[in-house]
C-alpha positions in Angstrom: 9.0 16.0 18.3 10.1 15.5 15.7 11.5 13.1 14.0 14.0 13.4 10.6 15.4 10.9 8.2 17.5 12.6 5.5 14.7 15.3 4.4 11.9 13.7 5.8 10.1 14.0 8.4 7.4 13.0 11.1 5.9 15.0 13.3 5.6 12.0 16.7 2.1 11.6 18.9 2.0 10.7 22.1 1.2 7.1 22.5 -2.1 5.7 24.0 -1.2 2.5 24.7 2.9 3.4 25.7 3.1 0.1 27.1 2.6 -1.5 23.2 5.3 0.4 21.6 8.5 -1.7 21.3 11.8 -1.3 22.9 14.7 -1.6 22.9 15.5 -2.4 18.7 16.3 1.1 17.7 20.3 0.8 18.3 22.2 3.9 18.7 24.0 3.3 15.3 22.0 2.6 12.1 23.5 0.6 9.0 23.0 3.0 6.2 20.9 -0.2 4.2 18.5 -0.3 7.6 18.1 3.6 7.8 16.8 4.2 4.1 14.8 1.5 4.6 13.1 3.7 8.1 13.4 6.4 5.8 11.5 5.0 2.7 8.9 3.7 5.6 8.9 6.7 6.7 7.8 8.2 3.0 4.7 5.7 2.9 3.6 6.2 6.3 3.7 10.1 5.4 1.8 10.0 2.1 -0.5 7.1 4.2 0.1 4.3 2.2 1.0 0.8 3.3 3.7 -1.0 3.5 4.6 -5.1 2.3 8.2 -5.7 3.0 9.3 -8.4 1.3 13.0 -9.9 2.0 14.6 -13.6 2.8 13.5 -15.7 6.4 14.4 -14.2 9.2 14.0 -11.2 11.8 15.3 -8.5 9.2 12.2 -7.4 8.4 10.3 -7.6 11.8 13.3 -5.8 13.3 13.0 -3.2 10.4 9.3 -2.8 11.2 9.7 -2.6 14.7 12.7 -0.3 14.9 10.2 2.1 12.8 7.0 1.6 15.3 10.1 2.5 18.3 11.2 5.2 16.3 8.3 6.6 15.9 6.5 5.2 19.3 3.6 3.9 17.7 1.6 1.0 19.1 2.4 -2.5 17.6 -0.1 -5.3 18.0 1.3 -8.9 16.9 -2.0 -11.0 14.7 -0.1 -14.3 14.4 -1.9 -16.4 11.0 -1.5 -19.9 10.6 -3.8 -21.9 8.0 -6.7 -22.2 10.3 -7.2 -18.7 10.3 -10.4 -17.8 8.8 -11.3 -13.9 8.2 -13.7 -14.2 11.0 -10.8 -14.4 13.0 -9.2 -10.6 12.1 -13.0 -8.9 12.1 -14.4 -10.6 15.4 -13.2 -11.8 18.7 -14.8 -13.7 20.7 -14.4 -13.6 24.7 -15.7 -14.9 27.8 -16.4 -12.7 30.8 -18.1 -13.7 33.4 -20.0 -17.1 31.9 -21.3 -14.9 29.0 -20.6 -14.5 25.8 -19.5 -10.9 23.9 -18.5 -10.5 20.2 -15.7 -7.7 20.2 -15.2 -5.9 16.3 -11.3 -5.7 16.0 
């Protein structure tokens, strides 16, 4: 399967964890501005570049990101950041199983 926005095409891959693919973010008719943002994100993705969405407060940026992930059947994992989040928190996490601590690389 392939997804095309304008002249940009993306070949879909089967997700390893389909339960992590966002659902119900895409609608049948997308506003032109959102379609342009999705096209730009797709270009960056095909080039292997990072994307950083900047905009006013509100859910629009998250909605656009989730729409792109749903469109391309990509998995998402949400990491909440706060002042207390350290670099180590992002690199490793500690899990306790059966009374024993395990460190898992992120």
